[in-house]
N, C-alpha and C positions, 0 to 999 in steps of 0.2 A: 266155516266162520269168517275167513277172509273175505269170501264172496259177500257176505252178508254185511261187513265193514264197508265194503267198496259201495255197496248199495246204499248204505246209510250217508257216506260222505258225498254221494251223487245227489241224494234227496235233499240233504242240507244245503247243498250249492244251489238248487234250484229254488228252496224256499227262502233262502238269504236275499235272493234276487229280488224277490217280490214281498218279503216280510213287512208287514205293515208298520211295525214299530220303527223302522228306519224311514219310512217314507214321510214325505212332508206335503201340507197343503200348498198350493200355489203361493208364492212368494215366501216360502220357508216359514210359515206361521206355525206357532206352538199349539197342539190340540190337546185338550184335557177333556177327559169324559168322567162325569159325576154320576155316581150310581146310588140312588137312594134305595137302600135295603127293603126287600119285601113289596107289599103293595096289594091292592085289590082283595082277592079272597084270601090272601096269605098275609095276616096281621102282625106276623114275628111273634116276639116274646111279649107277655102282657105284664102290666103293673100290678098295683093293689086291687085294682077294678078293671073289668074287662075293656073300659073305654080308654084306657090308658095303654096305647099301642105303640109297640117298635116302629112299626111302619110311618105313623104320623110323626114321630120324633125325627127319625132318619129324614123324612120329607122336608120338614121344616129346617133342618140344618143344612140340608143339600141345597134347597132353594136360596137360603141366605149366602152360602159360599158362592153360588153362581152369581148372585146379585153383586157381590163385592169383587168378584173378577171382572163383571162387564163393567163396573164403575171405574176400577182403578187400572184395569189391564185389557181394554177393549181389543187389543191386538191378538189376545189368546182366543183362539176358537173354542167354543164351549159347545160340548153335546152333553144331553141327558139321557139316561136309559129310560127314565120315565119322567113325565112332567105333571102327571096327574095321579090318582089314587087307582091305578090299574096294576094288574098282574102280569108280571114279565118274567118269562122262563130264564133260569141262569145262563143257559146256553145262549139264548138270545141277548142277554145283556153283553155277554163276551163278543157276540157276532157284531153288535152295534159298535164297540170299541175298535174291533178289528177293521171294520168297514170304514170308519172314520179315520184310519190310519193315525190313531192316537199316539201321542207321546207319554201320556200318564193317564192310568185308570184307577180312581178312588171310589171304593166302596164304603158307604157309611151305615152303621149299624149300632145297636144298643145290646149291651151284654145282660145276662140274667144267671142266677143261680137256680136249681131245681127247687120246688116249693118245699120239699122235705129237708133242704139244707137248714143246719141249725146255727148258722151264723151269717152274717152280711159281708159283703165284698164291696171294696171301693176301688175306683181308679179306671184308668185308660189303658187300652192295648192297641198295638198296631201287629197285623198280621201279614206276612208274605207267605209265598207259596212253598210247600214241601211235598215232594213227591209220595213221602211215606208218612203214615199216621204217626204223631208223637203222643205217647201216653198221656202227658200232662195236659194237653190241648184237645183231647177227644171229645169233652162235652161240647166245645167251641164247633168242632167238626160237625158233630151230630146235629147240632142246632141249626147252624148254617146251610147245611146241605140237606136237611129234612125237607126243604120246600120242593125237593125232587119229586116225593110222593105225590105232589099236587100237579104234576105235569103229564100224567097218563101216559100215553104211548111214547111221548116225546122223552121220557126219561131213559129209554133205552140207549141214548146216545151218550150217555155217561158210562165210561168204562174204568174202574177202578181196580181190574184184575190184568193190568197191563203186564207184558212180559218184560223180562230184565233187559232184552234187547231195545224194546221201545222206550223203556225208561232211560236208557243211555243215550238214545237218539234225541229224546225229549230234553235232556238234561244239557246237551250240546247245543241244541237250538236255543234253549231259554237261559244258558248261562249269564249271558251279558244282561238280560232284562232282569234276572234275579238279583244280581250285584246292583243294579239301579233301583230295584224295588226295595232292597234293604237300605239304600241311602236315602230314599224318599221317606220311607217308614220311620227312620230315626229322626228325620226333620220333623215330621208330623207327632211323633212322640214327643220331642222337645218341645215343641209348640204347645201342645196340649197340657203338659205338665207345668211349663213355667209361664207362658202366656194366660192360660186359662186356670192355672193353679190346681190342677187335678193331681190325684196320686198316680205315681209311675208303676205300672204293671208290666212294663216292657215290651220290646219288640220280639215277637215270637213267629213260629212258622207252624202251619197246619195244611192239611191237603183239602183245600176249598175248592168246590166245583166252578164258583164264579171267578176265580182266579186261574185255574187251571188251563182254561180255553182262551185266554187273552195272549196276544203276542205283542206287549209291551210292558214296561214296568207297572206293576199293578199291586195295589195295597187295600186290605180291607181294616177299616177302623172301628174299633169297638169304643164309643165315647162315654162309656159309663154303666152303671148297674141299675135297671129299671126295678130290680128285686129288692134293692136297699131304699128304704124310704127316703132318706136324705137326698141321694142322687136321683131318685125318682121325681121328687119335687123340682130338683134343678133342672133336670132334662125336659120336664114338661112346662117350665117357665119360659117366656120370651127371652129374658135376660140371659138365661142358661144356655139356650139354643143359639142365641146371637154370640155368645161367647166362645162355644165351642166352634162356631161357624168361622170366627175371625181366626182362630187358631189354625183350623184346617187351610184357610185362604192363606195365611201367612206361609204355611209350609209349601203350598203349591206356587205362590209367588216366588219364593226363595228358590224353589227347584227350578222353575221356568228361567229364573234370572241366571243361574249358574249353566244352563244349557243353551241359553240364547246370547247371553252376554248384556242383557238389558236390565236397567235398574229396576229393583222390586219396590212397589210402593206398598209398605206394611201398615197394618192396623195395629195400633197399640192400645188395646183396651184395659180397663180396669176390671179385675176380676170381679165377678158378682157373687153374691151370698150364695151358699150352697143350701141353706135352709132358711125358713121365714125368720128365725131368731137371731141369725148370725148377720149383724149390720156393719161390720167392720170390713175394710179393704184389706188384702193381703201384702200389699206394697209395703217392703221392709221400713222404708223410711217414712210411711204415711199411715202408721198404725193409729186407728181411733181407739177411743176408750169408751167401756160400757159400765153403766152402774146396775149391779145386780142386788134388788132387795125385794123384800115381800114376794119372792118367787116370780119378779117380772124383771125384764130388760129393757132399760131405756137409753138412750144416748146422751152423755153429758160432756161438757168441756172441763178440761182439767183446771182451767183458770177461774172457774166460776164457783167452785166449792173450797170450803176451808176444812172440810171433814178429812180425817186421815185416811189415806187410801193404800190398799195392798194390790199390787198388779199379779196377775197370774195369766197363765197361756192355756187358751181352750184348744183341745186337740179333737175330740168328738162330741156329737150331739145326736140324739135320737129318743125313740120311744121305747127303747129296751134298757132295762136296768142291768148293768154289768157288774160282775164281782170284781173285786179289787185286783185279782190276779189274772183277769181275762186277757187272752193273748191279742186282742186289738189294742191293748196299751203298749205292746212291744216291749216291755221290761220295764216300762217307767211307773213310778207310783204317783198315781193320779187321784184327785178329789172328785166326788160326784156331788152335783147340785140339781135338786128337783126344781123345776120351774112351773109348777102347776100341774096337776092331773098326771098324765105318765110321760112328760117330757123331761129328759135328763140331758145336763151337760157335764162334761168332764174336763177338769183342769189340771195343769202341771206346774209346780213351783211356786214361789212367793217371791216377789220383789217389792222393795219400797219406792223404787223411782222408775219412771218410764224407760230411762236407757239401760237400766239392769233388766227389764223386762224384755227388751229389744234383744238383749245378749242372750237372754234365756230363752226366747223364741228361736233365735238363730241357732242355738246349740242343738235343736231337736228338728230342725226342718228336714234333715235327711230321713226321718222316721214319720214326720207328719208335715208334709209341704203345705197343707191347708191350715196350719196352727195361725191363730191370731190372739191379740192381747185382749184382756178384760180386767176391769177394775171392780174391787170390793170395797165398800166404805165400813169402816169400824167405828 
């Protein structure tokens, strides 16, 4: 055993001497590798119709992140694992990052629940590497690693039955990168939640092949659920993709700034609507009001009507009619409003003034970050 440990220490010493994550490009430039998930013969997860594909959404967001980096931080060296709709093996993606001696690897994906799921899920997640499978994240592992089945003979290079000794060596080699991965994941999660206004599903760990073979801080971002109608529409829209891209860009710019000492040039977008019917911004001090009558929603000005108004806070909307005790309401007593056909919105509380409504909205932001104010005329 002691002989084995000596061998481990010796190997680590050799690897540290050439480890790509600590190497820099000429001039000390910061290197970012952007990885658009899936591609080519691998569409990723699918939405309500087969033409709504994860690979296209991930590609759109990735390219916009790259455009913002080039515009605001041309000193950052940018590398793509794919810049067209092609299939790239997971191992090859890691190889590209390692060869580029990247300082950060960001893989962009779209989440999904199985078709047989009886409920919808909302929100964003940021994943870092775990050497062991974690029960609560097995579905993500299975889905994101399932592409290995498309790689044929190349799939033999993935080994998930490593010995305890090799796990120890891997942990020693990757300890610093894992800590840095978590640091960036927290930045990305914060930006996607606060800048883009998405629901926070947390920073998690999973045994993901695309992260396992990289030798630098590496994070996989799940930018929303294509299996949830509202989030599917948001992620398919240009505004939605641009908003997610700005959030991810901000996280990268902040991370690079902390590591290089150079100022970060941040984007400050106004959150886009998550559905076609939601026309308010979510900025706390810039809440718009809407008029709901005859099952239709239209924007109005508070000062141009003399009718009595009641303010409510909208928390959910969708094509599914929910029971009053549904878990999605998170213990709140909510009202249902049908807006023609099978379109439903759900509101919380009543307020006679806009200021009261703002306070009402603020009181539930921990449960519903996307909540916004609507008005009803009496």
